[in-house]
C-alpha positions in Angstrom: -12.8 19.7 -19.6 -12.5 16.0 -19.0 -15.2 13.7 -19.9 -15.4 10.3 -18.3 -17.4 7.1 -19.3 -19.0 5.4 -16.2 -16.3 5.7 -13.7 -16.3 2.8 -11.5 -14.5 2.0 -8.2 -13.4 -1.2 -7.5 -13.1 -1.0 -3.8 -14.9 0.9 -1.5 -16.1 1.1 2.2 -19.1 3.2 3.1 -20.0 2.0 6.8 -23.4 2.2 7.8 -26.0 4.8 9.4 -24.6 8.3 9.6 -20.9 8.4 8.4 -22.8 6.1 5.2 -24.9 9.1 4.5 -21.9 11.5 5.4 -19.9 9.9 2.6 -21.4 8.3 -0.3 -22.7 11.8 -2.1 -19.0 12.0 -3.0 -18.6 8.3 -4.3 -22.0 8.9 -5.9 -21.0 12.1 -7.6 -17.6 11.1 -9.3 -19.0 7.1 -9.9 -21.7 4.9 -11.9 -20.9 2.1 -9.3 -18.3 1.3 -6.5 -18.1 -2.6 -5.1 -18.7 -2.2 -1.6 -16.7 -3.9 1.2 -18.4 -6.1 3.4 -16.3 -5.6 6.9 -18.7 -4.5 8.8 -19.7 -5.4 12.4 -21.4 -7.8 12.0 -20.1 -8.5 8.4 -21.8 -8.9 5.3 -22.0 -12.7 5.0 -25.5 -14.2 4.6 -28.6 -13.5 2.4 -30.6 -11.4 4.7 -27.2 -9.3 6.2 -26.2 -8.6 2.4 -30.0 -7.2 1.1 -30.6 -4.9 3.9 -27.2 -3.5 3.4 -27.6 -3.1 -0.4 -31.3 -1.4 0.6 -29.7 0.8 2.8 -27.4 2.2 0.3 -29.9 2.1 -2.5 -32.1 4.7 -0.2 -29.5 7.0 0.0 -28.3 7.2 -3.5 -29.8 7.7 -6.8 -28.1 7.5 -10.2 -25.0 5.0 -8.4 -24.9 1.0 -8.5 -23.4 -1.2 -5.2 -21.9 -4.1 -6.4 -21.7 -6.1 -3.4 -19.2 -8.0 -2.2 -19.4 -11.1 0.7 -17.6 -11.8 3.7 -15.7 -14.7 3.0 -16.7 -17.8 5.4 -17.2 -21.1 4.5 -19.9 -21.3 2.1 -22.0 -24.1 0.9 -22.7 -24.2 -2.9 -26.2 -23.9 -2.5 -26.1 -20.6 -0.9 -23.7 -19.4 -3.2 -25.7 -20.3 -6.1 -28.1 -18.7 -4.6 -26.7 -15.3 -4.0 -24.4 -15.5 -7.5 -26.5 -12.7 -9.3 -26.4 -10.6 -6.5 -23.2 -9.8 -5.9 -19.6 -8.9 -7.2 -17.6 -11.4 -5.4 -16.5 -12.7 -2.2 -13.6 -10.6 -0.2 -10.9 -12.8 1.9 -9.7 -10.8 4.5 -6.8 -12.7 6.7 -7.7 -12.6 10.5 -6.8 -9.7 12.6 -4.7 -8.0 9.5 -7.6 -5.1 9.0 -10.2 -3.2 10.5 -13.3 -5.4 11.6 -11.1 -8.7 10.2 -11.3 -10.8 13.0 -13.6 -13.3 11.7 -11.5 -13.4 8.8 -9.4 -16.7 7.1 -7.2 -18.2 10.0 -6.1 -20.9 6.8 -6.4 -20.9 3.3 -6.4 -24.6 3.2 -9.8 -24.4 4.9 -11.2 -22.1 2.4 -10.5 -24.0 -0.9 -13.8 -26.2 -1.2 -15.3 -22.2 -1.4 -12.6 -21.5 -3.7 -13.5 -24.4 -5.8 -17.3 -23.7 -5.8 -16.7 -19.8 -7.0 -14.5 -20.8 -9.4 -17.3 -23.5 -10.8 -19.9 -20.2 -10.3 -17.5 -17.3 -12.1 -17.3 -15.7 -8.9 -14.1 -13.8 -8.7 -12.4 -13.3 -5.5 -10.9 -10.2 -3.7 -8.0 -10.2 -1.4 -6.5 -8.2 1.5 -2.9 -9.8 0.8 -1.1 -9.5 3.7 0.8 -11.5 6.3 1.4 -10.9 9.5 5.4 -10.0 9.2 6.8 -6.6 9.9 4.6 -4.1 8.2 6.5 -3.0 5.6 7.1 -6.6 4.6 3.6 -7.8 4.8 2.5 -7.7 1.1 5.5 -9.0 -0.5 5.4 -11.9 2.0 1.5 -12.5 0.7 3.2 -13.5 -2.6 3.4 -16.6 -2.1 -0.2 -16.9 -1.2 -1.2 -15.2 -4.6 0.5 -17.9 -6.9 -0.8 -20.9 -4.9 -4.2 -19.5 -5.2 -3.3 -18.7 -8.8 -1.9 -21.7 -9.4 -4.4 -24.0 -7.6 -7.6 -22.5 -9.4 -6.7 -21.4 -12.5 -10.0 -20.4 -13.6 -11.0 -18.4 -10.8 -10.2 -14.5 -11.0 -8.2 -13.0 -8.4 -7.8 -9.1 -7.4 -5.0 -8.3 -5.5 -6.3 -5.3 -3.8 -4.2 -1.8 -2.9 -1.5 -3.2 -4.4 1.4 -1.0 -2.3 4.7 -2.7 -3.4 6.1 -2.9 -6.3 7.2 -6.5 -5.5 3.4 -7.9 -6.9 3.3 -6.0 -10.2 5.0 -8.9 -11.8 2.5 -11.4 -11.2 0.1 -9.6 -13.1 1.9 -10.7 -16.4 2.8 -14.2 -15.2 -0.5 -15.1 -13.9 -3.6 -14.8 -16.2 -6.1 -15.2 -13.6 -4.3 -12.2 -12.0 -6.0 -8.7 -11.5 -4.9 -5.5 -9.1 -6.8 -2.7 -7.8 -4.4 0.2 -6.9 -6.0 3.4 -4.8 -5.2 7.1 -4.9 -2.9 7.2 -1.5 -0.8 4.4 -2.6 -0.4 6.1 -6.3 0.4 9.5 -4.8 2.0 8.7 -1.0 4.8 7.2 0.6 5.1 6.6 4.3 6.9 10.2 4.8 3.1 11.4 5.1 2.6 9.4 8.0 5.5 9.4 9.9 8.1 12.1 8.2 7.5 14.6 10.3 4.9 14.9 13.0 3.0 11.8 12.7 -0.2 11.8 10.6 -3.5 9.2 11.9 -5.3 10.5 8.8 -2.9 9.0 6.5 -2.4 5.5 8.6 -4.2 2.7 6.6 -3.6 -0.9 6.0 -1.5 -2.1 4.0 0.6 0.7 5.4 2.2 3.1 2.4 5.4 2.3 1.4 8.9 3.4 -0.3 9.5 6.5 -2.9 10.7 3.2 -5.1 7.4 1.6 -4.7 5.3 4.8 -5.3 7.4 5.4 -8.3 7.1 2.2 -9.9 3.1 2.1 -8.8 3.2 5.2 -11.0 5.0 4.0 -14.4 3.0 0.7 -14.3 -0.1 2.7 -14.0 0.7 5.3 -16.6 1.7 2.3 -19.0 -2.5 1.9 -19.0 -2.0 -2.2 -17.9 -5.7 -3.8 -19.0 -5.5 -6.0 -15.7 -5.0 -2.7 -13.2 -7.9 -1.0 -12.0 -8.8 1.8 -9.9 -10.2 0.8 -5.9 -9.9 4.1 -3.8 -10.1 1.7 -0.5 -11.6 4.8 0.9 -12.2 3.8 4.2 -14.0 6.7 6.6 -13.2 6.5 10.0 -14.4 9.5 12.6 -11.4 11.7 13.8 -11.8 10.2 17.5 -11.4 6.9 16.0 -8.5 8.0 14.0 -6.5 9.1 17.1 -7.1 6.0 18.2 -5.1 4.0 15.5 -7.9 3.0 13.1 -6.2 2.1 9.9 -8.0 3.9 6.5 -7.7 6.6 4.5 -11.0 8.6 3.2 -10.3 9.7 -0.3 -13.9 9.7 -1.9 -13.9 13.5 -1.5 -10.7 13.8 -3.7 -10.6 11.0 -6.4 -11.0 12.5 -9.8 -9.8 16.1 -9.1 -6.5 14.2 -8.3 -6.0 11.7 -10.8 -7.5 14.4 -13.2 -3.7 16.1 -12.3 -1.7 12.8 -12.1 -2.6 11.5 -15.7 -2.7 15.3 -17.0 -3.3 15.2 -20.8 -3.4 11.1 -21.4 -7.0 11.0 -20.9 -7.1 7.6 -22.9 -5.3 6.0 -20.2 -7.4 8.1 -17.4 -10.6 6.5 -18.6 -8.9 2.6 -18.8 -7.3 2.7 -15.0 -11.3 4.4 -14.1 -13.3 2.7 -15.9 -12.7 0.7 -19.1 -10.5 -2.0 -17.5 -12.6 -3.2 -15.3 -15.9 -3.5 -17.2 -13.7 -5.3 -19.8 -12.3 -7.9 -16.8 -15.0 -8.5 -15.1 -17.9 -7.8 -17.6 -19.4 -4.8 -15.4 -22.5 -4.0 -17.0 -24.1 -1.2 -14.9 -26.1 2.2 -16.3 -24.0 4.2 -18.4 -23.0 7.5 -16.5 -20.9 10.9 -17.8 -19.0 12.4 -15.4 -17.5 15.9 -16.4 -14.2 17.5 -15.0 -14.1 21.4 -15.6 -10.8 23.3 -15.3 -11.8 25.5 -12.4 -9.7 26.1 -8.7 -12.0 23.5 -6.6 -10.9 23.3 -2.8 -11.0 19.7 -0.6 -12.9 19.8 2.3 -11.7 20.1 5.7 -14.3 18.0 7.2 -16.8 15.5 6.0 -19.4 15.3 9.5 -17.0 13.9 11.9 -14.3 12.9 9.2 -11.4 14.0 8.2 -10.6 13.3 4.1 -7.4 13.0 2.0 -6.1 16.3 0.8 -7.9 18.3 3.5 -8.1 21.8 2.2 -6.0 21.5 -0.4 -6.5 23.3 -3.9 -7.1 21.4 -7.1 -7.1 22.6 -10.9 -9.9 20.2 -12.0 -13.3 20.0 -10.1 -16.2 17.6 -11.1 -19.3 19.6 -12.9 
């Protein structure tokens, strides 16, 4: 048996309405809390929208804490001072770079006044770090942007979300204020799973899955237990209909802990740090304690959840959540 203390997902998409009702039980069962992404239509970028969305999540869950993110725009100090205690952080999406990001940031310099306010109020910044360049180079090309923000705002805690390339890993030791989340899919999969055989739209995501070299580097980094690396699933549900239209995102929520249990094997200490301790210590996250148990019993991932096909659909795992 594996016993995990207060697992936290540092990057989760729940959507709204029926999809939220379909997918939330999987995160609630495996995690004590999750940082909730705000790229809805309309985006979660004001007090009313934030409170209504949080209320919808709480109405459909129990024993689970949603840590809310705001969608980046040009906020005033008055707005952020009022909402500071209701949010975890603010999420920066470059304009048009991923799902529902058309209202994202067009120029980093335009939000410098907001970053100054966030630094003063100790509000973390989460970043989807990609340029509009060649798809396999987008994260690597964004490296200079991370470095610029880290240098210009040394007191601002910055999370490089869903690292999929080895090129960003060295920044964690270079800048004290940079942190990173890593997904299940970037940890275990490569571009081969998307396009190595017949095209698999269910494994199409942004940032796109990369090379075996990137995957091996990320796996090695995670297994070393680096204190600034945290688990963030980026579980992003889309209906099969929308996936076949090209929607980016992998719905990994049902399989997270069973898959990670096999990845870490006997190294439960590093598993615990990656899934909880690092996040709680790096960001002083204080949520109700929750013990999650994995028992060694064969379990099969679901083929469908509502109208959504999950990651590793139908795969058998050695562990299941009790």
